[in-house]
All heavy atoms as an XYZ file, in Angstrom:
451
protein
N      -5.895     15.239     -9.173
C      -6.160     15.569     -7.785
C      -6.480     14.285     -7.030
O      -7.311     13.498     -7.440
C      -7.341     16.534     -7.692
C      -7.711     16.819     -6.268
S      -9.312     17.539     -5.918
C      -9.448     18.897     -6.976
N      -5.797     14.071     -5.907
C      -6.140     12.926     -5.077
C      -7.210     13.344     -4.070
O      -7.451     14.512     -3.835
C      -4.905     12.351     -4.392
C      -4.205     13.359     -3.511
O      -4.705     14.427     -3.248
N      -3.021     13.013     -3.061
N      -7.843     12.392     -3.455
C      -8.966     12.684     -2.566
C      -8.561     12.619     -1.098
O      -9.299     12.123     -0.265
C     -10.118     11.717     -2.855
C     -10.699     11.868     -4.234
S     -11.308     13.515     -4.595
C     -12.694     13.617     -3.503
N      -7.395     13.108     -0.751
C      -6.969     13.165      0.637
C      -7.149     14.590      1.149
O      -6.874     15.555      0.455
C      -5.508     12.758      0.784
C      -5.290     11.276      0.597
C      -3.939     10.868      1.090
C      -3.808      9.368      0.997
N      -2.553      8.901      1.518
N      -7.585     14.685      2.388
C      -7.784     15.985      3.012
C      -6.432     16.611      3.314
O      -5.502     15.934      3.750
C      -8.584     15.808      4.300
C      -8.918     17.089      4.991
S     -10.196     18.030      4.168
C     -11.622     17.056      4.546
N      -6.311     17.893      3.059
C      -5.094     18.643      3.332
C      -5.424     19.807      4.257
O      -6.553     20.266      4.309
C      -4.504     19.225      2.039
C      -4.022     18.196      1.090
N      -4.830     17.581      0.168
C      -2.793     17.672      0.910
C      -4.124     16.728     -0.547
N      -2.881     16.754     -0.098
N      -4.386     20.299      4.957
C      -4.551     21.454      5.828
C      -3.432     22.441      5.555
O      -2.270     22.058      5.428
C      -4.512     21.034      7.294
C      -4.721     22.186      8.252
C      -4.713     21.729      9.688
C      -4.917     22.919     10.606
N      -4.849     22.534     12.007
N      -3.797     23.705      5.486
C      -2.805     24.761      5.291
C      -2.203     25.106      6.650
O      -2.931     25.464      7.576
C      -3.453     25.996      4.678
S      -2.290     27.357      4.433
N      -0.870     25.000      6.807
C      -0.262     25.313      8.102
C      -0.337     26.800      8.451
O      -0.276     27.166      9.618
C       1.191     24.852      7.955
C       1.417     24.639      6.513
C       0.093     24.507      5.843
N      -0.488     27.660      7.460
C      -0.531     29.097      7.726
C      -1.946     29.575      8.043
O      -2.165     30.303      9.002
C       0.028     29.865      6.529
C       1.503     29.597      6.317
C       2.063     30.333      5.129
O       1.455     31.323      4.687
O       3.115     29.907      4.633
N      -2.931     29.172      7.220
C      -4.317     29.625      7.398
C      -5.089     28.735      8.369
O      -6.016     29.200      9.029
C      -5.074     29.608      6.073
S      -4.358     30.615      4.794
N      -4.750     27.451      8.388
C      -5.457     26.514      9.233
C      -6.744     25.979      8.624
O      -7.530     25.356      9.301
N      -6.940     26.209      7.299
C      -8.157     25.710      6.671
C      -7.895     24.348      6.039
O      -6.774     24.007      5.692
C      -8.708     26.696      5.612
C      -7.739     26.879      4.456
C      -9.031     28.033      6.226
C      -8.336     27.628      3.286
N      -8.967     23.566      5.908
C      -8.905     22.237      5.323
C      -9.455     22.294      3.904
O     -10.400     23.034      3.631
C      -9.736     21.249      6.150
C      -9.174     21.015      7.517
C      -9.540     21.813      8.595
C      -8.269     19.990      7.743
C      -9.024     21.593      9.852
C      -7.747     19.757      8.999
C      -8.124     20.569     10.046
O      -7.604     20.346     11.291
N      -8.864     21.498      2.995
C      -9.308     21.479      1.610
C      -8.903     20.169      0.945
O      -8.085     19.430      1.465
C      -8.721     22.677      0.827
O      -9.242     22.684     -0.486
C      -7.204     22.622      0.769
N      -9.495     19.893     -0.202
C      -9.112     18.747     -1.018
C      -8.225     19.164     -2.184
O      -7.768     18.333     -2.948
C     -10.355     18.033     -1.554
C     -11.228     17.343     -0.518
C     -12.500     16.820     -1.177
C     -10.492     16.218      0.161
N      -7.986     20.449     -2.330
C      -7.203     20.974     -3.454
C      -5.710     20.759     -3.225
O      -5.268     20.367     -2.158
C      -7.517     22.451     -3.643
C      -8.971     22.685     -3.983
C      -9.246     24.113     -4.248
C     -10.724     24.264     -4.598
N     -11.064     25.614     -4.911
N      -4.912     21.043     -4.262
C      -3.469     20.853     -4.194
C      -2.740     22.056     -3.608
O      -1.594     21.949     -3.183
C      -2.910     20.543     -5.580
C      -3.408     19.205     -6.098
O      -3.670     18.315     -5.273
O      -3.538     19.058     -7.326
N      -3.370     23.226     -3.624
C      -2.800     24.440     -3.044
C      -3.883     25.130     -2.230
O      -5.074     24.960     -2.484
C      -2.288     25.369     -4.138
N      -3.480     25.909     -1.274
C      -4.437     26.593     -0.399
C      -5.269     27.585     -1.212
O      -4.710     28.455     -1.886
C      -3.700     27.322      0.718
S      -4.790     28.236      1.817
N      -6.601     27.484     -1.159
C      -7.431     28.425     -1.906
C      -7.434     29.821     -1.291
O      -7.756     30.795     -1.955
C      -8.827     27.801     -1.846
C      -8.816     26.899     -0.682
C      -7.399     26.455     -0.504
N      -7.025     29.939     -0.036
C      -7.036     31.224      0.646
C      -5.743     32.006      0.409
O      -5.777     33.157     -0.017
C      -7.270     30.999      2.142
C      -7.625     32.264      2.865
O      -8.089     33.219      2.278
N      -7.408     32.271      4.160
N      -4.595     31.377      0.677
C      -3.320     32.084      0.552
C      -2.441     31.564     -0.590
O      -1.424     32.169     -0.904
C      -2.550     32.008      1.866
S      -1.942     30.360      2.291
N      -2.807     30.416     -1.173
C      -2.026     29.859     -2.280
C      -0.785     29.109     -1.834
O       0.033     28.708     -2.654
N      -0.628     28.910     -0.541
C       0.559     28.253      0.002
C       0.493     26.740     -0.090
O      -0.514     26.163     -0.491
N       1.584     26.069      0.314
C       1.617     24.611      0.278
C       0.739     24.016      1.375
O       0.484     24.652      2.404
C       3.090     24.287      0.522
C       3.598     25.451      1.307
C       2.837     26.645      0.803
N       0.295     22.790      1.171
C      -0.576     22.107      2.113
C       0.105     20.883      2.687
O       1.008     20.313      2.079
C      -1.870     21.690      1.413
C      -2.692     22.807      0.811
C      -3.812     22.231     -0.028
C      -3.251     23.709      1.882
N      -0.331     20.450      3.854
C       0.164     19.241      4.505
C      -0.960     18.218      4.548
O      -2.113     18.561      4.762
C       0.596     19.543      5.949
C       1.646     20.599      6.078
C       2.994     20.009      5.911
C       4.036     21.100      6.085
N       5.345     20.627      6.128
N      -0.625     16.935      4.351
C      -1.605     15.860      4.485
C      -1.847     15.645      5.970
O      -0.912     15.599      6.755
C      -1.093     14.567      3.819
C      -2.064     13.420      4.044
C      -0.887     14.788      2.332
N      -3.117     15.508      6.377
C      -3.439     15.436      7.800
C      -3.492     14.019      8.334
O      -3.633     13.827      9.528
C      -4.767     16.151      8.105
C      -5.922     15.496      7.364
C      -4.665     17.612      7.795
C      -7.285     15.977      7.794
N      -3.393     13.015      7.485
C      -3.500     11.633      7.926
C      -2.159     11.122      8.435
O      -1.116     11.452      7.886
C      -3.968     10.733      6.781
C      -5.285     11.173      6.214
C      -5.362     11.741      4.956
C      -6.450     11.027      6.942
C      -6.569     12.160      4.431
C      -7.657     11.438      6.431
C      -7.727     11.998      5.175
O      -8.924     12.415      4.673
N      -2.154     10.295      9.471
C      -0.896      9.708      9.950
C      -0.393      8.655      8.969
O      -1.170      8.155      8.152
C      -1.278      9.065     11.277
C      -2.727      8.779     11.159
C      -3.292      9.858     10.263
N       0.884      8.311      9.014
C       1.391      7.261      8.133
C       0.736      5.917      8.448
O       0.303      5.667      9.574
C       2.882      7.213      8.422
C       3.091      7.998      9.648
C       1.909      8.866      9.875
N       0.668      5.057      7.456
C       0.060      3.744      7.610
C       0.865      2.900      8.597
O       2.085      2.892      8.561
C       0.021      3.062      6.244
C      -0.802      1.809      6.201
C      -0.884      1.301      4.776
C      -1.739      0.070      4.702
N      -1.849     -0.436      3.337
N       0.175      2.175      9.482
C       0.842      1.348     10.487
C       1.422      0.097      9.848
O       0.804     -0.525      9.004
C      -0.140      0.943     11.590
C       0.457      0.002     12.576
C       1.327      0.455     13.546
C       0.187     -1.351     12.514
C       1.893     -0.423     14.458
C       0.745     -2.238     13.420
C       1.597     -1.760     14.392
N       2.613     -0.262     10.275
C       3.250     -1.482      9.820
C       4.013     -2.095     10.991
O       4.693     -1.387     11.736
C       4.222     -1.185      8.682
O       4.962     -2.337      8.372
N       3.909     -3.403     11.158
C       4.656     -4.094     12.201
C       6.149     -3.982     11.916
O       6.951     -3.796     12.823
C       4.216     -5.570     12.292
C       5.057     -6.317     13.303
C       2.751     -5.657     12.638
N       6.517     -4.058     10.659
C       7.914     -3.908     10.246
C       8.170     -2.433      9.974
O       8.229     -1.995      8.834
C       8.181     -4.743      9.003
C       7.955     -6.219      9.224
C       8.033     -6.998      7.925
O       8.312     -6.404      6.875
O       7.802     -8.208      7.972
N       8.322     -1.656     11.030
C       8.473     -0.204     10.928
C       9.899      0.148     10.505
O      10.824      0.127     11.324
C       8.140      0.420     12.279
C       8.014      1.922     12.211
O       8.126      2.494     11.118
O       7.803      2.514     13.279
N      10.076      0.475      9.232
C      11.402      0.746      8.690
C      12.021      2.013      9.272
O      13.231      2.102      9.424
C      11.331      0.910      7.176
C      10.888     -0.317      6.441
C      10.813     -0.033      4.961
C      10.236     -1.197      4.202
N      10.072     -0.900      2.779
N      11.202      3.021      9.572
C      11.715      4.320      9.994
C      11.454      4.611     11.464
O      11.662      5.730     11.924
C      11.105      5.416      9.122
C      11.386      5.186      7.661
C      10.398      4.723      6.803
C      12.658      5.392      7.139
C      10.659      4.480      5.470
C      12.936      5.150      5.806
C      11.930      4.700      4.980
O      12.195      4.467      3.665
N      11.016      3.624     12.232
C      10.720      3.812     13.646
C      11.926      4.284     14.443
O      11.816      5.140     15.319
N      13.081      3.729     14.120
C      14.313      4.104     14.815
C      14.575      5.599     14.656
O      14.881      6.292     15.630
C      15.477      3.298     14.238
C      16.829      3.693     14.735
C      17.927      2.906     14.037
C      19.292      3.424     14.396
N      20.343      2.733     13.658
N      14.425      6.109     13.459
C      14.697      7.518     13.181
C      13.644      8.423     13.820
O      13.957      9.505     14.307
C      14.767      7.750     11.678
C      15.807      6.866     11.032
C      15.445      5.805     10.224
C      17.169      7.066     11.280
C      16.390      4.979      9.654
C      18.130      6.248     10.715
C      17.738      5.204      9.902
O      18.676      4.387      9.351
N      12.390      7.978     13.840
C      11.321      8.740     14.470
C      11.551      8.868     15.970
O      11.353      9.928     16.562
C       9.971      8.078     14.207
C       8.996      8.953     13.523
C       7.595      8.433     13.448
N       7.352      7.065     13.802
C       7.433      6.035     12.966
N       7.786      6.220     11.714
N       7.160      4.822     13.374
N      11.992      7.776     16.601
C      12.271      7.810     18.035
C      13.455      8.720     18.351
O      13.443      9.451     19.343
C      12.512      6.401     18.565
C      11.233      5.585     18.648
C      11.447      4.250     19.313
N      12.221      3.311     18.508
C      11.710      2.531     17.553
N      10.431      2.575     17.271
N      12.487      1.710     16.867
N      14.492      8.697     17.519
C      15.644      9.578     17.708
C      15.209     11.033     17.588
O      15.582     11.879     18.407
C      16.771      9.250     16.707
C      17.398      7.894     17.031
C      17.832     10.341     16.703
C      18.356      7.383     15.968
N      14.410     11.342     16.579
C      13.929     12.705     16.372
C      13.064     13.152     17.548
O      13.210     14.272     18.041
C      13.135     12.795     15.069
C      12.577     14.161     14.714
C      13.700     15.163     14.521
C      11.737     14.077     13.457
N      12.181     12.286     18.022
C      11.326     12.623     19.156
C      12.157     12.897     20.397
O      11.889     13.835     21.151
C      10.337     11.483     19.423
C       9.349     11.794     20.494
C       8.346     10.666     20.643
C       7.329     10.988     21.726
N       6.348      9.915     21.866
N      13.213     12.102     20.610
C      14.083     12.270     21.758
C      14.815     13.620     21.685
O      14.937     14.335     22.681
C      15.095     11.134     21.798
C      15.865     11.019     23.064
C      16.726      9.759     23.024
C      17.388      9.486     24.340
N      18.205      8.273     24.284
N      15.274     13.997     20.480
C      15.963     15.272     20.298
C      15.030     16.453     20.561
O      15.420     17.431     21.190
C      16.543     15.370     18.885
C      17.721     14.470     18.653
C      18.214     14.519     17.222
O      17.688     15.315     16.418
O      19.149     13.773     16.901
N      13.802     16.350     20.097
C      12.825     17.417     20.296
C      12.496     17.563     21.780
O      12.398     18.674     22.300
C      11.537     17.164     19.470
C      10.434     18.116     19.854
C      11.843     17.274     17.993
N      12.340     16.431     22.478
C      12.029     16.466     23.902
C      13.192     17.069     24.706
O      12.972     17.751     25.693
C      11.709     15.065     24.425
C      10.461     14.465     23.838
S       8.995     15.353     24.285
C       8.732     14.666     25.900
N      14.435     16.832     24.282
C      15.594     17.379     24.985
C      15.729     18.881     24.785
O      16.284     19.560     25.629
C      16.878     16.670     24.539
C      16.971     15.259     25.088
O      16.334     14.932     26.078
N      17.745     14.417     24.431
N      15.250     19.415     23.648
C      15.320     20.851     23.388
C      14.359     21.623     24.280
O      14.610     22.746     24.625
C      14.997     21.145     21.923
C      16.126     20.840     20.997
C      15.807     21.292     19.602
C      16.972     21.047     18.681
N      16.693     21.501     17.319
N      13.238     21.005     24.631
C      12.237     21.696     25.449
C      12.616     21.679     26.840
O      13.078     21.940     27.678
C      10.860     21.015     25.311
C      10.333     21.120     23.932
C       9.020     20.347     23.768
O       8.661     19.534     24.639
O       8.375     20.549     22.754
């Protein structure tokens, strides 16, 4: 078990466990990715953000 906080997208509860203790579903890590000046995936993130903004 790692010591990163997780959040269940369905229940909305926070836990340190690997699966949701309430519903047993998958969890998402709540921390943002580590900052780097040499952003390898920045181009793809900006494209995705632009596509999402155009859908709304």
